[in-house]
N, C-alpha and C positions, 0 to 999 in steps of 0.2 A: 504494500500500500504506500502511496505517496504520503509523506509526512508533511504536516503543516507545523511551522514554527509557532511558538506562543504568540509572537507578534502578528504573524499572518492570520492565525485563528482569531485573535482579538480584533482584527480589522475586518473580518467577514461580516457582512450584513446578517442580521438575525434571520432573515428569510432563507439563508443558505444552510440552515440547520434543520434536521428532522424535528428536533425539539427546540424551537427558537427561544422560548422563555428561559430555558435552562442552558441554552447554547451548547446542546449536546448533539453529537452525531452529525458532523458536517456532510454536506452533499455536493462536494465540489467536482467530483469526477467519478468514473465507474468504480474505481477501487473504494472510494469512500462510501458509495451507495451499497456495494456488496458488504462492506464492513458494518454499515448501519443496520442492514438486515440481520447479519450474523449476531450482532450485539443487542438487537432490539429488546429482547426480553430481559436483558441485564440492566437496563436503565432504571434507576431507582427514583422514587419521589415524583412520579407522574401519574396522572389519572388515566382512566380508560378513554375519556374524551380526548385527552392530549395524545394518547397512543393512536386513536382513530385519525386525528389530524396529521400526526407524523407519518402514518402509513400512507395517507393520500399524497404527501410530499414525496415519499419514497417511490410510490407508483408513478408519479409524474416525472420522476428522474429517468424515465425510459429513454430520454434523449441521449443518455450515455450508453445505450444498447445493453442494459442489464436486464436479463430475463427474470421477471418476478412471477412465479407460478401461483403463489398464494393469493387468494382473493382478499384476505384481510390478515391482520397481524396475529389473530388467534390461531391461525393454521400453521404458523411457523414451527417447524420441527415435527410435524405430524405426518 
């Protein structure tokens, strides 16, 4: 995965994160999208509504050609 420095991460617009309020799981490129999916269930301190919103952002990141087979986040790992 391509790494973001702390400075790069701090300068990202909130809209570039799956969880913008918490600034967790950046969605800058295909590698970050795949990582956000892999770590999705590990994100702490977020509501189901926030997870629903984050999943929509991840699904919208198909512009990076990442195949997302799950219809929603509750299907991850099943």
